[in-house]
N, C-alpha and C positions, 0 to 999 in steps of 0.2 A: 275504307272506301276511297276509290280513286276518281278524280275528275278528268275529263277529256274535252278538248276543244278542237274541232276541225274548222278552221277559219278559211272560208272560201270567198271568192270575189262576189258571189251573189248571196250566199247565206252562211251563217255560223251554225254548226251543229254542236250542241253542248250535251254532255252525257255524264252520268256517274255509273261506275261499274267496279269490277274487281280484276285481279291479276290473271284470271282465267279468260279474260276477254268478254265476260258476261256483262251486257249492258242492262242496267236496272231501270234507268229513267233517262229520257232525252227530250230535247226541244230543238226547234229551229228558229233562228232569229235572222231577219233580213240584214244583209251587210249594207248599211247606208254610210254614215260617217261614224268615226270612233265615239264622238260625244253622244250619239244616239244608241249605237249598238252595244258598247261595253257596259253601261249601267245595267242593261238587261242580262248580259252574260254574268255579271257579278251577282245580281239578284237571284239567278237560278242556283248558283253554287252555295249561296248563303244558307240555303235550307238544309244543307248536309254537313256532316262532319268529315271533311276531306283531308286525307293524309298527304296527298301530292296531286299535282295537276300536270297533265301532258298537253302540249299545244302543237298541232300540225298546222302551219300557217301558209297562206299565199305569200308571195314574196315579190322582189328579193327581200331577204331578212338577214340579219347579222347573227351568225351562229358561232362566231369566234369568241370564246369566253374571256380572252385577254383584251378584247376590244372595249373601248369606252361606250360604244353603242350596242354591245351585246344585248340581244333580246328585243331589238327594234325591228319593225318593218321599215325598210330603208327607202329605196328609190322607186317604189311602186307608182305607176301612173294612176292608181285608184284614188279619186278625190277623198280627202279627209283622213288618209292613212299614212301619208309620207312622213318618215321619221317618227313613227309612233312607238313609244316605249311599252311594248306589249307585255313582256315578262315583268318589268318593273311595276306596271299597273296591277297585275295579278298578285305579285309579291306583297305589295302594299295592302291589298284587300284581304289576303288570307295568310300570309306569312308561312307558307308551306313550300317544300321543294317544287321546282318547276322544270319539267323537261320541255325543250323547245327545239323544233326542227321544221323542215318544210312539210307541206301537206303531202307531197309525193314520197318523201322519205318515210313519213308516218304510214302511208299506205303500204309501202314496201315492208315495213316492220310488221304491220298487221297481217299481211299475206304470209310472211315468213314465220310468224308465230302460230297462226291458226288457219291459214288458207292454202293457196295453191303451192306455196313453197315451204310448207311446214316440214320440219326435219332437215332442211337444207341450210347450209351456212352461207349461201350466197343466192341472190336473186336481183332482178331488175324489174321495177314497176314503172311503166310509162303510161301516162294519161294523155289522150288526144281529145280535146274538146274546144272550148273557147281559146285555150292556149295549148302548148305542148310542154310537159314537164316530165322529169324522170327522177326516181330515187333508187338507190341501190344499197344492198347489204353485201359487204365483202368480209369474209372470214368472221361472220357473225356480228359485224359492227356496221353502223350506218356510215355511208361514205360521205366524208366531208374533209376539207383541208383548210386552206386560207378562208374559203367560203364554202357554200354548198353547190352541188352540181346544178348546172343550167343546160341540160342536154337537149332542150328543145331549140337551142339557137346555134346548133352546128350547121356548117355549110355543106351543101350537097351538089352533085352533078345534076343539072337540069335534064328532064326528059327532052329528047330532040324535038318533040312536037309541042312543047309547052312554052308559050310566050307570055304567060301571066307574070307581071312584074314583082309580085310578092306583097305581103300584107303586114310584115313586121315593121313597126315604127322605128326600130333601132337598126335592123340589118336587111330589111327588104325581103330578099329571097332565101333566108335561112329555112331550116326545117319548119319552124312554126309559121313563118311567112308564106310557105308553100302548101302546108298540109293541115293546119289547124282549121277549126270550124269556120272562122271568118274568111279564111282564104278559099275554102270550098265554096262558100256563098258568093264571094266576089268573083271567082273565076267562072262559075257556072250560072250565076244569076238567080239561084234558089238555095234555100237552106238544105243542109244535108238530109234532114228527115223527109224532104220532098223529092229526093233524088235516088231513092232506094232502088228503083228499077233501072237506073242508068249505070250499067256495068262499067262504062269507060271512066266514070267518076271514081269508082272504087279501085279500078285497076291502076289509075294514076296515083291514087292515095297509097295503095300498097307498094307501088314502085318507090315512092319517096320513103315510106316507113321501112321498107326492106334495106334501103341504103343506110338509114340511121341505125337499124339493128345490126347490120354488118359491122359498123364502127364500134358499137357498144360491145359486141361479141369479141372483136379482136382486141379491144382495150381491157375489158373487165372480165370476160369469159364467165358470165353468170350461169348458174346451174339451172335457172328457170327464168323465163321472161313472161311477165304478166302485162297484158295490154288492156287498159281500162279507158274510161271516158266514153263520151257519146259515140265516137266513131267505132269503138269496139263492138257495137251492136250490129254492125254491118258484116254479115257473113262473108261477103265478097272481098272485104279487106283482108281477112285471114287467108283466103284462097290466093290472092295476089301476092301477099308476103311469102307464102309457102312456095309460090312459083318463082319469084324474083330472087329471094335470098340465096338459094343454092347456086343460081347462075352467077350472082355477084361474087360469092366466095370461091366459086370455081374449084371446089375440092381442096382449097388451101388448108383449111382446118376441118376436122370431122364434126358433124352435127348429129345430135340425137334426132329421133323421129319428131318432126316439126310440130305435128298436132299435139304432142305431149310436152313440147318444149316452149312453145309460144302459145299462151292460153289466156283466157279471160280470168278476171278476179274471182276466186272461189267465194270470197266474202261479199261480192257484189258492191253495193254502195256503202257497205259497212267497213270496208278496208281501212279508210282513213281514220274514222273515229275509234276503231279497234286498235289501230296503231298508236293513236294518241293515248289510249289507256296504258299501252305498253311503255310509252315515253314517260308517263307518270310513274309506273312501277320501277323503271330504271333510275328515276330521279330520287326515289325514296332514300 
């Protein structure tokens, strides 16, 4: 039996399952501070005979196995989690192999294993919600190097009519600062869920996301792009991306049919936790 943790900024999803992605039992635990959340996480897994545990975590995290802080949540602004030894804590509790990566890399792995990118050796998973993050599979392997990808913080060309200063505390008007949920709310004065009928909101959102996808396509050339998170529920965002992306690329590289190439997660909200099971399987 495999253990899986999808560690998010608002909740932890913990599950047990198997190498086929079947989830047998799961719980949700609020993400408060480590001293409160982690004992509940450990208590859940103590009921099972776990062979390995996979963790897909919010970040930034240290995924460099040569680093003295490998397995840590590092410079996160989330109170109570900065410099937290996540992998070490789980190792001490259970003594089993631990697979550790970002939540978005885990979601990419889930979709590549059992979802929209099944059968492909490359894909990109991007989530647009409270923040923007992306994970990638390249030649069957999770993309990471010195650290893990932080594709939500690339710089973009501003829309000529957009004077919003940006919401990212680190970079101001990077992709996340211009297009994540808090940016939408700050720019328009309402939460995204209350702006469904405002097509100009989603046209601008698609304009920025299309720029980001252009860069990811030119650099990574993924065989499938999966757009998740709350913003992916807005149909108008996809229409705007399909409109702007070909204009931006301007026939420089060929594109497949966009409605088959840029899609929603086939696993829905289970992409991350399913991917965490696969991290556990790979760690065995």
